[in-house]
C-alpha positions in Angstrom: 76.9 96.6 -36.4 75.7 93.1 -35.6 75.6 92.2 -39.3 79.2 93.3 -39.7 80.3 91.1 -36.8 78.5 88.1 -38.3 80.3 88.6 -41.6 83.7 88.8 -39.9 82.9 85.6 -38.0 81.8 83.8 -41.2 85.0 85.0 -42.9 87.1 83.8 -40.0 85.4 80.4 -40.0 85.9 80.1 -43.8 89.6 80.8 -43.6 89.9 78.2 -40.8 88.2 75.6 -42.9 90.5 76.4 -45.9 93.6 76.1 -43.7 92.4 72.8 -42.2 91.7 71.4 -45.6 95.2 72.3 -46.8 96.8 70.7 -43.8 94.7 67.6 -44.1 95.4 67.2 -47.8 99.2 67.6 -47.8 100.1 66.5 -44.3 100.3 68.7 -41.2 104.1 68.9 -40.8 104.8 69.7 -44.4 102.2 72.5 -44.6 103.3 74.0 -41.3 106.9 74.1 -42.6 105.6 75.7 -45.8 103.5 78.4 -44.0 106.3 79.2 -41.6 108.7 79.6 -44.5 106.4 82.2 -46.0 106.1 84.1 -42.7 109.9 84.1 -42.1 110.7 84.9 -45.7 111.1 88.6 -45.1 113.4 88.2 -42.0 115.8 85.5 -43.3 118.5 85.8 -45.9 117.3 84.7 -49.4 118.0 81.2 -50.5 120.5 82.5 -53.1 122.4 84.3 -50.3 122.3 81.2 -48.1 123.7 79.2 -51.0 126.6 81.6 -51.5 127.4 81.7 -47.8 127.5 78.0 -47.2 128.5 76.8 -50.7 131.6 74.7 -50.5 131.8 74.1 -54.3 132.8 77.5 -55.6 136.1 76.1 -56.9 134.1 74.0 -59.3 134.1 70.5 -57.8 130.6 69.2 -58.6 130.7 66.7 -55.7 131.8 69.2 -52.9 128.3 70.1 -51.8 127.0 66.6 -51.6 128.7 66.2 -48.2 126.3 68.8 -46.9 123.2 66.7 -47.7 122.3 64.6 -44.7 119.3 62.4 -44.0 117.3 63.7 -41.0 115.7 61.5 -38.4 112.2 62.0 -39.9 109.7 59.8 -41.7 109.4 60.6 -45.5 105.9 62.1 -45.0 107.3 64.4 -42.4 109.9 66.0 -44.6 109.4 69.7 -45.5 109.2 70.8 -49.1 112.5 71.7 -50.8 112.9 75.4 -51.5 112.2 76.8 -54.9 115.9 77.6 -55.3 118.3 75.0 -54.0 120.9 76.3 -51.5 123.4 73.8 -53.0 123.6 75.4 -56.4 127.1 76.7 -57.0 127.3 77.9 -60.6 130.1 76.7 -63.0 131.6 73.3 -62.4 135.0 72.1 -63.4 134.9 69.3 -66.0 137.8 66.9 -66.4 138.0 63.4 -67.9 140.0 61.1 -65.7 141.1 58.1 -67.7 140.8 55.7 -64.8 137.1 56.5 -64.0 135.1 53.4 -63.1 131.4 52.8 -62.6 132.1 51.6 -59.1 133.6 55.0 -58.3 130.4 56.7 -59.6 128.3 54.5 -57.4 130.4 55.2 -54.3 130.2 59.0 -54.8 126.4 58.9 -55.1 125.2 57.0 -52.0 121.6 58.2 -52.1 121.1 57.1 -55.7 119.0 54.0 -55.7 118.9 51.0 -58.1 117.9 52.1 -61.6 119.4 55.6 -61.3 116.7 57.1 -59.2 117.2 59.8 -56.5 115.1 61.8 -54.0 116.5 64.4 -51.8 116.9 62.8 -48.3 116.3 66.0 -46.4 113.2 67.4 -48.1 110.5 66.6 -50.6 111.3 67.9 -54.1 108.7 70.0 -55.9 110.1 68.8 -59.2 110.1 65.3 -60.8 112.4 65.0 -63.8 113.2 62.0 -66.0 116.4 62.2 -68.1 116.3 60.0 -71.3 119.7 59.2 -72.8 119.9 57.3 -76.1 123.0 55.1 -76.2 125.1 52.7 -78.3 128.8 51.9 -78.1 129.6 55.1 -76.1 130.5 53.5 -72.7 133.3 56.0 -72.0 131.1 59.0 -72.8 128.4 57.5 -70.6 130.6 57.1 -67.6 131.7 60.7 -67.8 128.1 61.9 -68.2 126.9 59.9 -65.2 129.8 61.0 -63.1 128.8 64.7 -63.6 125.1 64.4 -64.1 124.1 62.7 -60.8 125.7 65.3 -58.5 124.6 68.1 -60.9 120.9 67.1 -60.4 121.3 66.4 -56.7 122.6 69.9 -56.2 119.3 71.1 -57.7 117.3 69.1 -55.2 115.4 67.2 -57.9 113.5 64.0 -57.6 114.9 62.4 -60.7 115.5 59.2 -62.7 118.1 58.6 -65.4 117.1 56.2 -68.2 119.8 54.8 -70.5 118.0 53.5 -73.7 120.4 51.2 -75.4 120.1 50.1 -79.1 121.6 46.7 -79.7 122.7 45.3 -83.0 124.4 46.9 -86.0 121.5 48.6 -87.6 121.5 52.4 -88.2 121.3 54.2 -84.9 117.7 55.5 -84.5 117.9 58.2 -81.9 114.3 59.4 -82.3 112.9 55.9 -81.8 115.1 55.4 -78.7 113.7 58.7 -77.3 110.1 57.4 -77.9 110.9 54.2 -76.1 112.6 56.0 -73.3 109.5 58.2 -72.8 107.2 55.2 -72.6 109.4 53.3 -70.3 110.0 56.2 -68.0 106.2 57.0 -67.7 105.6 53.3 -66.7 107.9 53.9 -63.7 106.5 57.2 -62.4 104.3 60.1 -63.2 107.1 62.4 -64.1 106.2 66.0 -64.6 109.3 66.8 -66.7 111.3 64.8 -69.2 114.8 65.8 -70.6 116.1 64.2 -73.8 119.9 64.2 -73.3 122.8 63.4 -75.6 125.4 61.1 -74.0 128.3 63.4 -75.0 126.9 66.6 -73.6 128.0 67.4 -70.0 126.3 70.3 -68.2 128.8 72.9 -66.9 126.7 75.2 -64.8 124.1 73.9 -62.3 122.1 77.1 -62.5 120.9 75.5 -65.8 118.1 73.8 -63.9 116.7 70.6 -65.3 113.0 71.5 -64.7 110.2 72.2 -67.1 108.6 75.5 -67.8 105.4 76.3 -69.5 106.9 75.7 -73.0 109.6 73.2 -74.2 113.1 74.5 -74.0 116.6 73.8 -75.3 119.2 73.9 -72.5 122.4 73.3 -74.4 122.4 76.4 -76.7 126.0 77.2 -75.8 128.6 74.5 -76.1 132.4 74.5 -75.9 132.9 73.2 -79.4 131.3 76.4 -80.7 133.1 78.7 -78.3 130.0 79.0 -76.2 128.3 81.0 -78.9 124.9 80.4 -80.4 125.4 78.9 -83.8 123.8 80.9 -86.7 120.7 79.4 -88.2 
């Protein structure tokens, strides 16, 4: 009987040490928020349900939900982790091409995007870091439309992201593959990204459930496009 009590005591001390190590490693407030999220998971509505209840972008305006993202009065290291599924995801977005769109308008609509096209959620710490590499030459109008939709699209997914426009100067043959290689090297100089997306300048995502994060294996996220009637082209 005494031996059993000693084993339970040792087990209890071991668990305490593990918890203390986790709290010390990641920061007390973040880990407490994480553990409390686990304990309350069964009693609260799911994140998907919360998103559908409070989602103001169901009509399709990709910018509608950004007004719900507010910066709390906390230090960056005190922010909780973002949820696995963002509550701001709304599904299909309405894509139009306003002729009068300007770069200044894009900047005004994305106040949390910093110089160089970088963004971190102001209200939580993202569990994903994604760099988007866009090869470019003489496609300024396409680029404006892409940035207009891509920035809020990624913000609704609560990603820590950076957008890299890799421009080829001169009149030589456009070398997309080389630009992608350059983009990869330059992006990794900036940050230790855990995911990279190679993105065409004339492809605009239309559903924010198409999440720009990496899985175990590489993936193609534009398998259905409007020019093909949203059908997978035959090989």
